[in-house]
Biopython code that builds the backbone (N, CA, C, O; Angstrom):
import numpy as np
from Bio.PDB.StructureBuilder import StructureBuilder

atoms = [
    (1, "MET", "N", (75.138, 112.737, 80.348)),
    (1, "MET", "CA", (74.862, 114.188, 81.277)),
    (1, "MET", "C", (76.025, 114.272, 82.384)),
    (1, "MET", "O", (76.372, 113.380, 83.158)),
    (2, "ASP", "N", (76.485, 115.444, 82.271)),
    (2, "ASP", "CA", (77.520, 115.871, 83.251)),
    (2, "ASP", "C", (76.986, 116.075, 84.545)),
    (2, "ASP", "O", (76.019, 116.812, 84.738)),
    (3, "LYS", "N", (77.642, 115.379, 85.548)),
    (3, "LYS", "CA", (77.406, 115.701, 87.033)),
    (3, "LYS", "C", (78.305, 116.770, 87.482)),
    (3, "LYS", "O", (79.500, 116.704, 87.193)),
    (4, "LYS", "N", (77.828, 117.766, 88.174)),
    (4, "LYS", "CA", (78.670, 118.806, 88.924)),
    (4, "LYS", "C", (78.921, 118.205, 90.241)),
    (4, "LYS", "O", (78.032, 117.655, 90.891)),
    (5, "LYS", "N", (80.109, 118.312, 90.620)),
    (5, "LYS", "CA", (80.474, 117.748, 92.031)),
    (5, "LYS", "C", (79.990, 118.828, 92.921)),
    (5, "LYS", "O", (80.246, 120.003, 92.658)),
    (6, "THR", "N", (79.275, 118.470, 94.004)),
    (6, "THR", "CA", (78.926, 119.411, 95.076)),
    (6, "THR", "C", (80.002, 119.182, 96.200)),
    (6, "THR", "O", (80.519, 118.089, 96.430)),
    (7, "THR", "N", (80.254, 120.269, 96.823)),
    (7, "THR", "CA", (81.130, 120.273, 97.908)),
    (7, "THR", "C", (80.618, 120.999, 99.098)),
    (7, "THR", "O", (80.109, 122.112, 98.962)),
    (8, "ASN", "N", (80.746, 120.324, 100.464)),
    (8, "ASN", "CA", (80.089, 120.883, 101.622)),
    (8, "ASN", "C", (81.179, 122.196, 101.812)),
    (8, "ASN", "O", (82.277, 122.267, 101.260)),
    (9, "LYS", "N", (80.703, 123.018, 102.557)),
    (9, "LYS", "CA", (81.430, 123.925, 103.298)),
    (9, "LYS", "C", (81.396, 124.314, 104.681)),
    (9, "LYS", "O", (80.261, 124.284, 105.157)),
    (10, "VAL", "N", (82.124, 124.598, 105.304)),
    (10, "VAL", "CA", (82.152, 124.966, 106.686)),
    (10, "VAL", "C", (82.127, 126.532, 106.835)),
    (10, "VAL", "O", (83.077, 127.263, 106.554)),
    (11, "SER", "N", (81.011, 126.909, 107.278)),
    (11, "SER", "CA", (80.645, 128.299, 107.512)),
    (11, "SER", "C", (81.475, 128.909, 108.534)),
    (11, "SER", "O", (81.580, 128.295, 109.596)),
    (12, "GLY", "N", (82.159, 130.153, 108.377)),
    (12, "GLY", "CA", (83.208, 130.631, 109.396)),
    (12, "GLY", "C", (84.206, 131.398, 108.413)),
    (12, "GLY", "O", (84.151, 131.385, 107.183)),
    (13, "PRO", "N", (85.183, 132.108, 109.263)),
    (13, "PRO", "CA", (86.136, 132.839, 108.536)),
    (13, "PRO", "C", (86.979, 132.109, 107.648)),
    (13, "PRO", "O", (87.403, 132.698, 106.654)),
    (14, "GLN", "N", (87.311, 130.836, 107.865)),
    (14, "GLN", "CA", (88.250, 130.162, 107.039)),
    (14, "GLN", "C", (87.399, 129.684, 105.724)),
    (14, "GLN", "O", (87.905, 129.642, 104.603)),
    (15, "ASP", "N", (86.080, 129.340, 105.997)),
    (15, "ASP", "CA", (85.193, 128.665, 104.844)),
    (15, "ASP", "C", (86.044, 127.732, 103.820)),
    (15, "ASP", "O", (86.290, 128.028, 102.650)),
    (16, "LYS", "N", (86.446, 126.545, 104.494)),
    (16, "LYS", "CA", (87.366, 125.560, 103.858)),
    (16, "LYS", "C", (86.373, 124.442, 103.533)),
    (16, "LYS", "O", (85.490, 124.038, 104.290)),
    (17, "GLN", "N", (86.632, 124.020, 102.357)),
    (17, "GLN", "CA", (85.823, 122.740, 101.829)),
    (17, "GLN", "C", (86.208, 121.376, 102.588)),
    (17, "GLN", "O", (87.373, 121.112, 102.889)),
    (18, "LEU", "N", (85.317, 120.690, 102.818)),
    (18, "LEU", "CA", (85.245, 119.429, 103.567)),
    (18, "LEU", "C", (86.305, 118.540, 102.925)),
    (18, "LEU", "O", (87.031, 117.806, 103.596)),
    (19, "ASP", "N", (86.366, 118.637, 101.570)),
    (19, "ASP", "CA", (87.139, 117.427, 100.788)),
    (19, "ASP", "C", (88.476, 117.829, 100.860)),
    (19, "ASP", "O", (89.184, 117.091, 100.175)),
    (20, "ASN", "N", (89.125, 118.769, 101.459)),
    (20, "ASN", "CA", (90.549, 119.157, 101.481)),
    (20, "ASN", "C", (90.793, 118.420, 102.797)),
    (20, "ASN", "O", (90.072, 118.640, 103.770)),
    (21, "THR", "N", (91.729, 117.610, 102.832)),
    (21, "THR", "CA", (92.132, 116.685, 103.908)),
    (21, "THR", "C", (93.592, 117.097, 104.354)),
    (21, "THR", "O", (94.190, 116.416, 105.186)),
    (22, "ALA", "N", (94.031, 117.976, 103.911)),
    (22, "ALA", "CA", (95.305, 118.625, 104.338)),
    (22, "ALA", "C", (95.269, 119.000, 105.899)),
    (22, "ALA", "O", (94.308, 119.642, 106.323)),
    (23, "SER", "N", (96.310, 118.606, 106.761)),
    (23, "SER", "CA", (96.302, 118.954, 108.031)),
    (23, "SER", "C", (95.911, 120.580, 108.316)),
    (23, "SER", "O", (95.011, 120.915, 109.087)),
    (24, "GLU", "N", (96.623, 121.375, 107.670)),
    (24, "GLU", "CA", (96.211, 122.620, 107.840)),
    (24, "GLU", "C", (94.773, 123.074, 107.714)),
    (24, "GLU", "O", (94.237, 123.835, 108.520)),
    (25, "PHE", "N", (94.164, 122.540, 106.612)),
    (25, "PHE", "CA", (92.679, 122.860, 106.619)),
    (25, "PHE", "C", (91.822, 121.995, 107.550)),
    (25, "PHE", "O", (90.699, 122.429, 107.807)),
    (26, "GLN", "N", (92.189, 120.862, 108.075)),
    (26, "GLN", "CA", (91.562, 120.257, 109.122)),
    (26, "GLN", "C", (91.687, 121.274, 110.371)),
    (26, "GLN", "O", (90.681, 121.649, 110.973)),
    (27, "ARG", "N", (92.789, 121.631, 110.666)),
    (27, "ARG", "CA", (93.001, 122.489, 111.944)),
    (27, "ARG", "C", (91.964, 123.531, 111.803)),
    (27, "ARG", "O", (91.080, 123.732, 112.635)),
    (28, "ALA", "N", (92.127, 124.190, 110.685)),
    (28, "ALA", "CA", (91.129, 125.623, 110.541)),
    (28, "ALA", "C", (89.860, 125.228, 110.659)),
    (28, "ALA", "O", (89.105, 125.952, 111.308)),
    (29, "ARG", "N", (89.394, 124.106, 110.113)),
    (29, "ARG", "CA", (88.101, 123.655, 110.374)),
    (29, "ARG", "C", (87.643, 123.597, 111.658)),
    (29, "ARG", "O", (86.638, 124.203, 112.030)),
    (30, "ILE", "N", (88.496, 122.722, 112.545)),
    (30, "ILE", "CA", (88.101, 122.357, 113.857)),
    (30, "ILE", "C", (88.187, 123.693, 114.551)),
    (30, "ILE", "O", (87.352, 123.912, 115.429)),
    (31, "LEU", "N", (89.131, 124.662, 114.260)),
    (31, "LEU", "CA", (89.277, 125.930, 115.246)),
    (31, "LEU", "C", (88.121, 126.730, 115.030)),
    (31, "LEU", "O", (87.603, 127.284, 116.000)),
    (32, "ALA", "N", (87.637, 126.869, 113.861)),
    (32, "ALA", "CA", (86.448, 127.495, 113.477)),
    (32, "ALA", "C", (85.285, 127.074, 114.174)),
    (32, "ALA", "O", (84.569, 127.890, 114.754)),
    (33, "GLU", "N", (85.024, 125.721, 114.153)),
    (33, "GLU", "CA", (83.978, 125.083, 114.722)),
    (33, "GLU", "C", (84.077, 125.310, 116.187)),
    (33, "GLU", "O", (83.123, 125.838, 116.758)),
    (34, "LEU", "N", (85.161, 124.955, 116.868)),
    (34, "LEU", "CA", (85.123, 125.184, 118.256)),
    (34, "LEU", "C", (84.995, 126.593, 118.659)),
    (34, "LEU", "O", (84.501, 126.744, 119.776)),
    (35, "LYS", "N", (85.338, 127.719, 117.989)),
    (35, "LYS", "CA", (84.927, 128.830, 118.153)),
    (35, "LYS", "C", (83.522, 129.213, 118.106)),
    (35, "LYS", "O", (83.021, 130.024, 118.886)),
    (36, "LYS", "N", (82.894, 128.608, 117.165)),
    (36, "LYS", "CA", (81.370, 128.586, 117.007)),
    (36, "LYS", "C", (80.627, 127.928, 118.302)),
    (36, "LYS", "O", (79.696, 128.468, 118.900)),
    (37, "ALA", "N", (81.155, 126.771, 118.600)),
    (37, "ALA", "CA", (80.489, 125.939, 119.407)),
    (37, "ALA", "C", (80.491, 126.421, 121.037)),
    (37, "ALA", "O", (79.643, 126.014, 121.831)),
    (38, "GLY", "N", (81.496, 127.282, 121.372)),
    (38, "GLY", "CA", (81.478, 127.788, 122.568)),
    (38, "GLY", "C", (81.688, 126.972, 123.626)),
    (38, "GLY", "O", (82.450, 126.039, 123.371)),
    (39, "PRO", "N", (81.258, 127.016, 124.749)),
    (39, "PRO", "CA", (81.488, 126.196, 125.989)),
    (39, "PRO", "C", (80.711, 124.718, 125.743)),
    (39, "PRO", "O", (80.863, 123.819, 126.571)),
    (40, "GLU", "N", (80.032, 124.566, 124.781)),
    (40, "GLU", "CA", (79.337, 123.232, 124.502)),
    (40, "GLU", "C", (80.520, 122.312, 123.942)),
    (40, "GLU", "O", (80.553, 121.114, 124.222)),
    (41, "GLY", "N", (81.449, 122.896, 123.175)),
    (41, "GLY", "CA", (82.482, 122.293, 122.372)),
    (41, "GLY", "C", (82.110, 121.173, 121.480)),
    (41, "GLY", "O", (80.912, 121.137, 121.201)),
    (42, "ARG", "N", (82.924, 120.164, 120.919)),
    (42, "ARG", "CA", (82.498, 119.344, 120.085)),
    (42, "ARG", "C", (83.295, 118.139, 120.212)),
    (42, "ARG", "O", (84.480, 118.293, 120.509)),
    (43, "THR", "N", (82.804, 116.854, 120.021)),
    (43, "THR", "CA", (83.243, 115.730, 120.307)),
    (43, "THR", "C", (84.146, 115.126, 119.246)),
    (43, "THR", "O", (84.174, 115.613, 118.116)),
    (44, "THR", "N", (84.809, 114.184, 119.550)),
    (44, "THR", "CA", (85.797, 113.371, 118.497)),
    (44, "THR", "C", (84.715, 112.980, 117.356)),
    (44, "THR", "O", (84.982, 113.239, 116.183)),
    (45, "ILE", "N", (83.500, 112.359, 117.702)),
    (45, "ILE", "CA", (82.665, 111.797, 116.780)),
    (45, "ILE", "C", (82.077, 112.808, 115.908)),
    (45, "ILE", "O", (81.983, 112.554, 114.708)),
    (46, "GLN", "N", (81.627, 114.044, 116.421)),
    (46, "GLN", "CA", (81.213, 115.088, 115.681)),
    (46, "GLN", "C", (82.321, 115.480, 114.790)),
    (46, "GLN", "O", (82.128, 115.486, 113.574)),
    (47, "LEU", "N", (83.489, 115.816, 115.298)),
    (47, "LEU", "CA", (84.547, 116.412, 114.216)),
    (47, "LEU", "C", (84.741, 115.343, 113.023)),
    (47, "LEU", "O", (84.791, 115.655, 111.833)),
    (48, "ARG", "N", (84.824, 114.244, 113.450)),
    (48, "ARG", "CA", (84.904, 113.245, 112.223)),
    (48, "ARG", "C", (83.855, 113.237, 111.333)),
    (48, "ARG", "O", (84.031, 113.295, 110.116)),
    (49, "GLU", "N", (82.495, 113.152, 111.996)),
    (49, "GLU", "CA", (81.456, 112.912, 110.971)),
    (49, "GLU", "C", (80.981, 114.127, 110.248)),
    (49, "GLU", "O", (80.469, 114.106, 109.129)),
    (50, "GLU", "N", (81.225, 115.354, 111.093)),
    (50, "GLU", "CA", (80.760, 116.635, 110.255)),
    (50, "GLU", "C", (81.681, 117.510, 109.643)),
    (50, "GLU", "O", (81.309, 118.345, 108.818)),
    (51, "LEU", "N", (83.184, 117.341, 110.085)),
    (51, "LEU", "CA", (84.165, 117.869, 109.369)),
    (51, "LEU", "C", (85.081, 117.215, 108.665)),
    (51, "LEU", "O", (86.095, 117.777, 108.252)),
    (52, "ASN", "N", (84.845, 116.091, 108.479)),
    (52, "ASN", "CA", (85.790, 115.034, 107.793)),
    (52, "ASN", "C", (87.282, 115.031, 108.360)),
    (52, "ASN", "O", (88.287, 115.121, 107.654)),
    (53, "VAL", "N", (87.265, 114.922, 109.642)),
    (53, "VAL", "CA", (88.655, 114.923, 110.277)),
    (53, "VAL", "C", (88.809, 113.635, 110.778)),
    (53, "VAL", "O", (88.178, 113.300, 111.781)),
    (54, "LEU", "N", (89.656, 112.775, 110.144)),
    (54, "LEU", "CA", (89.901, 111.328, 110.576)),
    (54, "LEU", "C", (90.423, 111.090, 112.017)),
    (54, "LEU", "O", (89.999, 110.260, 112.821)),
    (55, "HIS", "N", (91.593, 112.133, 112.209)),
    (55, "HIS", "CA", (92.229, 111.858, 113.508)),
    (55, "HIS", "C", (92.017, 113.245, 114.344)),
    (55, "HIS", "O", (92.996, 113.982, 114.465)),
    (56, "PRO", "N", (90.902, 113.582, 114.863)),
    (56, "PRO", "CA", (90.881, 114.929, 115.613)),
    (56, "PRO", "C", (91.883, 115.005, 116.686)),
    (56, "PRO", "O", (92.365, 116.112, 116.926)),
    (57, "ALA", "N", (92.216, 114.108, 117.280)),
    (57, "ALA", "CA", (93.050, 114.119, 118.540)),
    (57, "ALA", "C", (94.479, 114.699, 118.204)),
    (57, "ALA", "O", (95.136, 115.455, 118.920)),
    (58, "GLY", "N", (94.839, 114.170, 116.918)),
    (58, "GLY", "CA", (96.209, 114.694, 116.336)),
    (58, "GLY", "C", (96.135, 116.166, 116.047)),
    (58, "GLY", "O", (97.053, 116.921, 116.367)),
    (59, "ARG", "N", (94.881, 116.635, 115.351)),
    (59, "ARG", "CA", (94.903, 118.020, 114.972)),
    (59, "ARG", "C", (94.777, 118.819, 116.252)),
    (59, "ARG", "O", (95.413, 119.859, 116.418)),
    (60, "ILE", "N", (93.919, 118.302, 117.187)),
    (60, "ILE", "CA", (93.902, 119.308, 118.350)),
    (60, "ILE", "C", (95.353, 119.327, 119.066)),
    (60, "ILE", "O", (95.712, 120.392, 119.569)),
    (61, "MET", "N", (96.122, 118.305, 119.130)),
    (61, "MET", "CA", (97.590, 118.403, 119.641)),
    (61, "MET", "C", (98.159, 119.369, 118.811)),
    (61, "MET", "O", (98.794, 120.241, 119.405)),
    (62, "GLU", "N", (98.102, 119.444, 117.626)),
    (62, "GLU", "CA", (98.676, 120.545, 116.826)),
    (62, "GLU", "C", (98.246, 121.954, 117.159)),
    (62, "GLU", "O", (99.088, 122.852, 117.206)),
    (63, "LEU", "N", (97.053, 122.165, 117.377)),
    (63, "LEU", "CA", (96.380, 123.365, 117.711)),
    (63, "LEU", "C", (97.074, 123.925, 118.985)),
    (63, "LEU", "O", (97.524, 125.061, 119.139)),
    (64, "ARG", "N", (97.068, 122.835, 119.911)),
    (64, "ARG", "CA", (97.493, 123.102, 121.266)),
    (64, "ARG", "C", (99.102, 123.453, 121.046)),
    (64, "ARG", "O", (99.564, 124.392, 121.694)),
    (65, "GLU", "N", (99.906, 122.759, 120.201)),
    (65, "GLU", "CA", (101.210, 123.249, 120.061)),
    (65, "GLU", "C", (101.261, 124.731, 119.445)),
    (65, "GLU", "O", (102.218, 125.433, 119.772)),
    (66, "PHE", "N", (100.389, 125.198, 118.664)),
    (66, "PHE", "CA", (100.274, 126.416, 118.112)),
    (66, "PHE", "C", (99.861, 127.535, 119.169)),
    (66, "PHE", "O", (99.835, 128.743, 118.937)),
    (67, "GLY", "N", (99.516, 126.858, 120.474)),
    (67, "GLY", "CA", (99.228, 127.986, 121.463)),
    (67, "GLY", "C", (97.552, 128.124, 121.841)),
    (67, "GLY", "O", (97.057, 128.915, 122.644)),
    (68, "CYS", "N", (96.974, 127.289, 121.158)),
    (68, "CYS", "CA", (95.442, 127.283, 121.382)),
    (68, "CYS", "C", (95.218, 126.594, 122.725)),
    (68, "CYS", "O", (95.872, 125.576, 122.949)),
    (69, "ASP", "N", (94.253, 127.102, 123.758)),
    (69, "ASP", "CA", (94.020, 126.529, 124.900)),
    (69, "ASP", "C", (92.607, 125.647, 124.793)),
    (69, "ASP", "O", (91.467, 126.091, 124.929)),
    (70, "ILE", "N", (92.953, 124.448, 124.547)),
    (70, "ILE", "CA", (91.693, 123.426, 124.256)),
    (70, "ILE", "C", (91.858, 122.457, 125.356)),
    (70, "ILE", "O", (92.870, 121.780, 125.541)),
    (71, "ARG", "N", (90.696, 122.443, 126.133)),
    (71, "ARG", "CA", (90.446, 121.425, 127.194)),
    (71, "ARG", "C", (89.691, 120.058, 126.651)),
    (71, "ARG", "O", (88.897, 120.016, 125.712)),
    (72, "THR", "N", (90.015, 119.242, 127.252)),
    (72, "THR", "CA", (89.280, 117.858, 126.860)),
    (72, "THR", "C", (88.447, 117.591, 128.106)),
    (72, "THR", "O", (88.866, 117.834, 129.238)),
    (73, "VAL", "N", (87.236, 117.075, 127.841)),
    (73, "VAL", "CA", (86.205, 116.558, 128.772)),
    (73, "VAL", "C", (85.817, 115.237, 128.288)),
    (73, "VAL", "O", (85.277, 115.147, 127.185)),
    (74, "TRP", "N", (86.037, 114.200, 129.002)),
    (74, "TRP", "CA", (85.674, 112.852, 128.517)),
    (74, "TRP", "C", (83.979, 112.647, 128.746)),
    (74, "TRP", "O", (83.403, 112.966, 129.786)),
    (75, "THR", "N", (83.416, 112.137, 127.731)),
    (75, "THR", "CA", (81.939, 112.043, 127.560)),
    (75, "THR", "C", (81.749, 110.753, 126.810)),
    (75, "THR", "O", (82.601, 110.151, 126.158)),
    (76, "VAL", "N", (80.416, 110.410, 127.022)),
    (76, "VAL", "CA", (80.142, 109.259, 126.173)),
    (76, "VAL", "C", (78.883, 109.712, 125.184)),
    (76, "VAL", "O", (77.876, 110.243, 125.652)),
    (77, "SER", "N", (79.040, 109.460, 123.844)),
    (77, "SER", "CA", (78.082, 109.892, 122.773)),
    (77, "SER", "C", (77.816, 108.775, 121.800)),
    (77, "SER", "O", (78.488, 107.743, 121.789)),
    (78, "GLU", "N", (76.773, 109.023, 120.949)),
    (78, "GLU", "CA", (76.471, 107.905, 119.932)),
    (78, "GLU", "C", (77.086, 108.449, 118.476)),
    (78, "GLU", "O", (77.075, 109.629, 118.122)),
    (79, "ASN", "N", (77.544, 107.498, 117.826)),
    (79, "ASN", "CA", (78.088, 107.971, 116.596)),
    (79, "ASN", "C", (76.821, 107.791, 115.657)),
    (79, "ASN", "O", (75.695, 107.668, 116.138)),
    (80, "ALA", "N", (77.071, 107.783, 114.260)),
    (80, "ALA", "CA", (75.842, 107.843, 113.272)),
    (80, "ALA", "C", (75.118, 106.444, 113.283)),
    (80, "ALA", "O", (73.986, 106.356, 112.807)),
    (81, "PHE", "N", (75.754, 105.354, 113.819)),
    (81, "PHE", "CA", (75.180, 104.361, 113.467)),
    (81, "PHE", "C", (74.387, 103.925, 114.975)),
    (81, "PHE", "O", (73.784, 102.851, 114.993)),
    (82, "GLY", "N", (74.408, 104.742, 116.158)),
    (82, "GLY", "CA", (73.821, 104.552, 117.293)),
    (82, "GLY", "C", (74.667, 104.001, 118.220)),
    (82, "GLY", "O", (74.194, 103.895, 119.351)),
    (83, "TYR", "N", (75.746, 103.635, 118.053)),
    (83, "TYR", "CA", (76.688, 102.956, 119.085)),
    (83, "TYR", "C", (77.041, 104.049, 120.074)),
    (83, "TYR", "O", (77.052, 105.237, 119.753)),
    (84, "LYS", "N", (77.300, 103.647, 121.168)),
    (84, "LYS", "CA", (77.877, 104.569, 122.187)),
    (84, "LYS", "C", (79.425, 104.269, 122.345)),
    (84, "LYS", "O", (79.989, 103.177, 122.409)),
    (85, "HIS", "N", (79.944, 105.529, 122.388)),
    (85, "HIS", "CA", (81.549, 105.413, 122.612)),
    (85, "HIS", "C", (81.902, 106.417, 123.716)),
    (85, "HIS", "O", (81.301, 107.483, 123.847)),
    (86, "ARG", "N", (82.913, 106.018, 124.503)),
    (86, "ARG", "CA", (83.578, 107.126, 125.227)),
    (86, "ARG", "C", (84.480, 107.734, 124.492)),
    (86, "ARG", "O", (85.345, 107.104, 123.885)),
    (87, "ASN", "N", (84.356, 109.310, 124.458)),
    (87, "ASN", "CA", (85.271, 109.923, 123.529)),
    (87, "ASN", "C", (85.491, 111.387, 124.030)),
    (87, "ASN", "O", (84.877, 111.789, 125.019)),
    (88, "ALA", "N", (86.226, 112.055, 123.457)),
    (88, "ALA", "CA", (86.550, 113.398, 124.144)),
    (88, "ALA", "C", (85.723, 114.337, 123.589)),
    (88, "ALA", "O", (85.397, 114.180, 122.412)),
    (89, "ARG", "N", (85.296, 115.334, 124.235)),
    (89, "ARG", "CA", (84.853, 116.547, 123.942)),
    (89, "ARG", "C", (85.783, 117.650, 124.071)),
    (89, "ARG", "O", (86.386, 117.749, 125.139)),
    (90, "TYR", "N", (86.009, 118.554, 123.086)),
    (90, "TYR", "CA", (86.918, 119.501, 122.992)),
    (90, "TYR", "C", (86.316, 120.802, 123.245)),
    (90, "TYR", "O", (85.389, 121.176, 122.527)),
    (91, "VAL", "N", (86.806, 121.619, 124.311)),
    (91, "VAL", "CA", (86.317, 123.020, 124.299)),
    (91, "VAL", "C", (87.558, 124.066, 124.235)),
    (91, "VAL", "O", (88.597, 123.913, 124.878)),
    (92, "LEU", "N", (87.330, 124.998, 123.488)),
    (92, "LEU", "CA", (88.332, 126.171, 123.265)),
    (92, "LEU", "C", (88.144, 127.142, 124.403)),
    (92, "LEU", "O", (87.030, 127.599, 124.660)),
    (93, "ILE", "N", (89.126, 127.430, 125.023)),
    (93, "ILE", "CA", (89.015, 128.526, 126.142)),
    (93, "ILE", "C", (89.612, 129.720, 125.645)),
    (93, "ILE", "O", (90.738, 129.776, 125.151)),
    (94, "GLY", "N", (88.773, 130.733, 125.798)),
    (94, "GLY", "CA", (89.334, 132.088, 125.405)),
    (94, "GLY", "C", (89.294, 132.611, 124.132)),
    (94, "GLY", "O", (89.779, 133.712, 123.872)),
    (95, "GLY", "N", (88.748, 131.898, 123.306)),
    (95, "GLY", "CA", (88.212, 132.392, 121.907)),
    (95, "GLY", "C", (89.463, 131.944, 120.938)),
    (95, "GLY", "O", (89.402, 132.219, 119.740)),
    (96, "GLY", "N", (90.548, 131.278, 121.454)),
    (96, "GLY", "CA", (91.761, 130.863, 120.483)),
    (96, "GLY", "C", (92.450, 132.047, 119.947)),
    (96, "GLY", "O", (92.765, 131.987, 118.758)),
    (97, "GLN", "N", (92.783, 133.261, 120.697)),
    (97, "GLN", "CA", (93.333, 134.301, 120.034)),
    (97, "GLN", "C", (94.779, 133.803, 119.459)),
    (97, "GLN", "O", (95.238, 134.115, 118.360)),
    (98, "ASN", "N", (95.367, 133.006, 120.383)),
    (98, "ASN", "CA", (96.698, 132.531, 119.912)),
    (98, "ASN", "C", (96.714, 131.490, 118.999)),
    (98, "ASN", "O", (97.773, 130.933, 118.713)),
    (99, "GLY", "N", (95.464, 131.110, 118.423)),
    (99, "GLY", "CA", (95.744, 130.076, 117.308)),
    (99, "GLY", "C", (95.608, 130.539, 116.087)),
    (99, "GLY", "O", (95.807, 129.802, 115.121)),
]
sb = StructureBuilder()
sb.init_structure("model")
sb.init_model(0)
sb.init_chain("A")
sb.init_seg("    ")
for serial, (resi, resn, name, xyz) in enumerate(atoms, 1):
    if name == "N":
        sb.init_residue(resn, " ", resi, " ")
    sb.init_atom(name, np.array(xyz, "f"), 0.0, 1.0, " ", f" {name:<3s}", serial, name[0])
structure = sb.get_structure()
């Protein structure tokens, strides 16, 4: 029996597959997600677990270098196992027109 590989996709203008771990695709997924999230932003944990980005802080730093205004708010949230962690919540300011 042949099994077809299923891939999750992120909705948005980039529509990049989650299994592509190249930095440029991770940045595109993060930027699309932060645009969608608005002032609520997304946490490091959410970006890791939902977008398959192992090192969100590094990708955020790169997005900032490309001109995106992304603010960091420190928060405490739970991971998928229910453990609480202090982690960053990233908020895109101004819609990321420069990214």
